[in-house]
N, C-alpha and C positions, 0 to 999 in steps of 0.2 A: 504495499500500500505506499509507503514511503518514495522507495528508490522508480517506481513506477505509475503507480497510480495517481500520485498527486500531481505529476504532471501531466500525464496522458489522458486523463479521464474528468469528465462532466463532474460538477460536485456531485450532483443529485445520484447520479452513479457511483462516486466514490464511498457516499453515504449508505448507500444500498449494500455495496460488497463489503464495508466494515461490519454491517447488521447480520449480513449474512455468517461472515467469518465469525463473529462473536457468539451469536446466538446457535448458530448451526453446523459449525468445524471447529471451533477450538475445543467444544465440552466434550467432544466423540473423539478427534485425531490431536488433540495439543498435549497428549502425554508419547505420542509416537515419534521417536527419531524419524528425520525426515528421509533417512536411506532404507530404515526397512519400512517405509511406506507402501503398500500393495494396492491393485486394485479390488482386492476381498476386502480391502477395510473401506473404501470408498463407496465401493456396492453398499455395504452396512448402512453408511449412512443415507443413500439415498433410500432403501427400504423401508430403514425406520423414520423417516420421514413422509413417504408415502401410505403406509402402513399406520402414522399417526392421524391422518385425517388432513395433511396439508395440500392446500391447491397444487395441482399439476403444475402451475406457473414456478410457485415457491419452489419445490422439488428441482425443477428444469435449472433455477438459477443457481441453488447450490452447484450442482453438478458444472454448469458455466464457469463460477468463480473459482472452483478448486482444477478445471482443465487449464483456464488460463495463468492463474497462480502457475501450477505446477508447470505448464510450459514455456514460464521465466527461467524456472529452476531448472531443466533442462538445457537453456540457452545460456544461462551462465554457467553451466558448468559441475551444478549441484547435485544433478540428476542425468542419468544415463538415456532413461525413459519415463514418459509421463503416464503415472498407472492411472491417471484420469482417462486419459486417452483410449486406455485397453478396454474401456467398457461403454457400452451403450448409454447415453442419457436417457432419462422419461420418455417416453414416447410423445409426437408433436400431434396434438389433436384436434389442429384448427379446423381441418376440413369437417370433423364430425359433425356441424351443425354448431354455428354460432345461435346465442341468445337474441330473436327479433320479437316486436312486436308483430302482430297479423296486419294487413294493410287497412282490412275493416275494423283495428281495433284503435288505430293511430287517432280518428276523430274524438273515441271516446276518451282517451288519455290526454289528449289538448283540451276535451271540455275542462274535465276533470281540475286542468292545471291553472286554468285560467284563474281560479281562486287564490293562487299561490302568487307571491312575489318572486319566484323563481320561474315564472312563466316562459318568458323573453328568453333565459337561458337553454330551456328544454324545448322550444320552438327553433331555435338555431343551429342547437343540437341534430334535430329529426331532418330539417331543412339543408345540413350543411356537412352535416357527417362530422365535424371538429369533433377533437379528442377533448373531454373533461378539462383537461390543463390548460390547451390552446384556447377554449373557449373564456377559460377564466382570467385568463393573460394576457385577453385585446383590451386595445387602449383605444379611445376615441379617434385618436389619428390612424388606427387601423382599419377603421371604417370608411370605404370611400360609396361615393352614392349608387356606383352597382356589384362592389365586390370586397370581400373581407382578404387582409392582409395577413396570413398568419407568418408571425415571427418570432414568438416569446410564447411560454408557456409557465404557468402555475405550478410548482413544485415543492414535496417535501421532502426533507432529509429525514434521517432514521431517526433523529429525534424529534420529530413531529413539527420541527418549523418550517413555516412556509416563506418562499421566495419567487421571485419572477428569474426565469433563464430561458436561454435562448432553444427553439427545438432542439430536437436531438438529431437532427439527419439535413445533411442539404435538401433531400427530396420533402420534408417535411415543411420548409419554408415555400411557403406555397401565396398563390392569391386565388380564392375562391370565389364565383361570382354568384351573386344573390337572388332570389327570386323576389319578384314585386310583392309575394306575400310578406317575407321575412323582412325585405327593406322597409316594409309599413310597421312591422310590430317594434323593429328597431328603433325608428322615427319617433313610434308612440311611446315607447321605452324613457327614451333621452327627454324627451318633451314632458314629462310624467318627474322624473328626477329632478329637472330644474325649473318644474314649477315647486316641486315639495321643498325647495330646497337643501338638498342631499348634499355631505360634504362628500366634496371632490378632494382623493388624495393626492400626493405627488405623479402618481403613474395615470392618475385619468381614466381608469379602469371603466371599462364598459358594463361588468357584470360587477357590481363592488355591494359591500353593507351601505346601510345608512347612515354611518359612520363614514365610508370611504376605504374602508379597509376590503383588502383581497375577502372573497367568500370561501368558506371554508371548506372544502370537498364532502367531507361527512357529513354538514349538513345537509348540502344539496341530496347529499345520497338518500339522507332520511326522508327529506321532500320526496324525490324521486317513488321510494317504497310505499310513500302514505298515498301518492298518487294513482299508485299502481292499484293499492288495495280499492281504494274507494271505486275505481272504473272496474274492478271486478277482474283485474287481469293477475296472471301468474306473475311472482316475484322474479325479478330479473335485473340484472347490472347495469350501471347507468350505462356503460358502452353498448348495451345492447341499442341504444340509439342509434350508436354509429352506425351497428351493424344492419339496423331495420334501414337507414339513408343509402347503405351499399346495396342491400338487397332490390329496394324498391327500383333504383337505377337501373340494375340488370335485369329485373323483371320488365323494365318498360323497353330494355330492347338497347340500354346503352353498351357500347365495348367496355370489357374489362378493365384497358390499359386506360381509356379515360376515367372510369370508377376510382382507379389505383390512384391515378395523378391528383383527384380531388381531395382523396383521402390521405394522400400523402406518403402512399407506400413508396417505397424503394426501388421495386420493380413490377409489372404486371403479375409474376409470380406469385410474389404476396396476396393479390386479392383472388387470383384463380385458387390459389389453397384454401384461404380463410373462406372462401364461398364457393366453392367446390360442390357443397350440397344443394345449392340453386339451379347448377347447370343442367342436371339432369333433368328436371320439370321444364325450362325452358325448351330443352329438347323437344320436348312431349308437344308443348305450346307451339312449337314452329311447326310439327309436323302438322298439326290441325288446322295451322292458317297457309299452309303450303297452296291451295286449291285456290284461295281469295287470291293470295300474292300473285298467282301466275295468271289470274283472269276467267277460273273455270270455277 
């Protein structure tokens, strides 16, 4: 962490990695001499985490941190082989079906959401596919008449401190065109906050508390869950709004490359892997429309 991480990792990634080491690695492997560390020890840690009910993404992060750290140990001559590279990490389950709102459920969700102060955030999430951190990191200078410029994200350190940082990858730094409806919601939100003399912090955030401070993602998630419950919809993560946006675009016939660019994916492969569960149904829809497309 000192010799490599502090110089090469973003602050939020560095904080996450330190948390993984403190919670998930050192308690299990900290007493084993480096040269005695074998694949069986790493597999044991991954197995313990998986059986302990941790999220697949958490288990996968443990393997990633160990593989990267031990890879540097090989490069620096402390080890001949990387024991973490000798085992397969947890399976990638992105293609098994992301949680989404059904198209017919979106109006019900938004109708209930109108009663909450976070309605403009949820509306924009569904209409743009922005990540939660990207939404909460927007300033009014990022909102143009017809588009949103995504350049920052609200992040949290392992200690729970919120801060504004740059987006993680070059592809995530993008311009997302706005629909007229979304533009109208944002204009109404700006007028409401200005009329109410809401405090404007130094970052001039689009979505902020009444005191001008960043919205706490945990509070936003709680409101999201309350809205789902009151709308009679199944519980799902906030990220489901992003997945819903992408799925609706694909069902409308938008090319996966365009969807990936709008979402800030690094390549079309990410979009294809994440939403592969949607593509088979699109094949059937296409087959049923072929006669109409061919004029028969």
